[in-house]
N, C-alpha and C positions, 0 to 999 in steps of 0.2 A: 503494499501502498502508499510504504513514504517513496519507495523507486518512483509510483506512477505520479505523485506530487512533484517530487523535486522534476520529472520530465515535464509535466503537467508548466510546471515554475520558469522549466529554462525555455522551452515553447513558447510561452508568453511571451519573457525576458528579448526573446530573440526579435521575436513580431513587433514587441513596441519598439526595440532598437531600430529594424530595420523602418517601421511607419515613422520614427523620427528622421532618420536618412533620408527619408523619401521627402517628407516635408520640407528640412534643410534643402534638400535639392530642388524642391519648387521655391523655395524662397531665394534662392541664389539662382535661379533662372531668371525669376521676376527683376532681383536688383540687375544682372548682368542687362538686361535688355531696355529696363528703366536709362542705365549710365550711360549705353550706346547709342539709346536715343537722342538725350541730352545732350552727349557730346555730338552728338551729327548733324543737332539741331533743328530735332525732327518730332520730341517729346514734345504734345499735344498737354500744355499750362493752361488752356482756355480753363478749366473748371478749377483751376489753382486759386484757392481762397485770396483776395487780395493784403498784401499790407496793410496794416490803418495803423499808420506812421502820425507821430505829429503833422509832419510837411503835407500830406495829405488833407488830412482835417485842416489843415490853415487852405490851403489851394482851393477847397471843397466852399468855405466858409468865404471867402472874399471872391470867389466866380459867384456867388450868389448876388453877392453885393454889387459886382460889373457887369451884370447878365441881368439885373432885375429886373428891366423890361425886357428879353429876352425869354426869361423862364415860359411862361404861359405858352408861346408858340412852341420852343423845343420840344418835339417827343420824348418820349424814354431812349429810342435810339441814338439819338442826336445831342444826349446830355452824358458824353464824355471825355476824359482828358488824358493827356499823355502831359508827363515831366522830368525836367534831369533838374540834381543839383548842381550848382555849379560859382565858387566863390571869384567874384568879376574883378569885385577891388581890392585883395589881397586882405580882409580884416578878419579874417582865422571864422568867417560865415557866411554859409552858403547864400546865394541867390534864386530864384526858383524860374525854367523856363517854362512854359507853360504852354503845349501847342494842340489842338484838335487837327481831324482828320475826316469828316462828313462835310457833307455836301452844304450843310447850314453854317460851317465856317469857312467854308474853303471855295473858289469859282477858279478862274479861267488860268488868272495871276498866280495864286498861290493859295494859302489859308490865312487868318489870322491866328493871332497868341498874344502872351504877355509874359513879360520877365516881372518877378515880383519881388521884394527884399526880406530878407532871414524873418522879419515880423507879419510876411504875408500884404505889405503897403506894397503899391503899386507903383513901379522905377516906369514902365512903359506899355502899352497894346503896339502890338506891329500888323500888319495886315499884307496883303500880298506878297507874300513871303513861300518859297517852298525849303523842306525840311531836307538835310539837315543843316545849323544854324555851326557857322566855324567861332571860335573864341580864337584871337590871336595872342602872340605875347607881349602886342604892341601896347600899352597904355594910355587912354588921353581921358587928363581930368581924374586920375587913379582907375578908373573903368577900363579894361581890353575892349580893344575896337575886337568887333565883329564882321564876320563876312556874311552876308545873307545872298541868296540866290532869290530873286523874281523872275517870273514870265524868261527863264531859259538866261538870262544873266546874273554873274555873280557884282555883290555891290559891298564896298568898303563904309561901315558904319562905326561911326566915332560919339562918344558921349560928349554931351553937352550941355550944360545950364543941368546939369542933372537929371537928363534924361538921355535916352538914346533917341534917333528920328525914329516915327513912327511907319512911314512906306520908305520902304527900303530903293522903291526901282524908282524912285529921283534922288536918291544916293550917288556920288561919284562911284562911276564902275571899275572894280577892281582888276587890274590887267594882268595875268598871267594865271599861274594856277595857284593854286589854296599852300600858304607853307606846311611843308611837313609839319612842323613843331605845332600848329594849330590842333585844337579840342574839338570833336567833331559831337554837337549838342544836341535831340532832339532828333535823330535817325528814325524815324517815326517808320519807312519803309523796309530798311536795313536790319536795324538791330530789333531784338525780341522786345522790347517794351511794353510792360506791364500800363494797362489801360485802366481807369478808375472812373466810378460815377459819381453827378454831380448832381 
């Protein structure tokens, strides 16, 4: 009788070990598949929960103020934004570039967007801009110059009197290529930027 009990315990232990190995193999396969898709840029992150950080809430709050008149006409599908943080004036505080990519905010010349201070206050709004925006390493009035594309042409944008010009298409055309040391901001098409509702 003891032998039968020992044999049953042995079989049970062996089966549970094989079952654990099977579970481990399934988990390992899922992890490897997810990693390869993430590295390859093919992972579907559309259902990933959005980050709920202070910057997002700050931007949401400011968009409700800036777009107060537009909110009643915006559909749910049009009420989203992208953002990227960048310290434009070397004060160790990020400013926020806020952009859109739907037909309400975009037309044939480009899209609208905002640059906000770290406290959420408006530095300026801009229009007819194609993304990305490039931040150069050359400052004017302590803020880095920008290179913005509008209607297929690059324009050099300089900070003046507390803000950047709102319409890049009427600013000086940028000659040559974008400098290699420039930072690319709001690359909505090329980067997988997270989309936030407001």
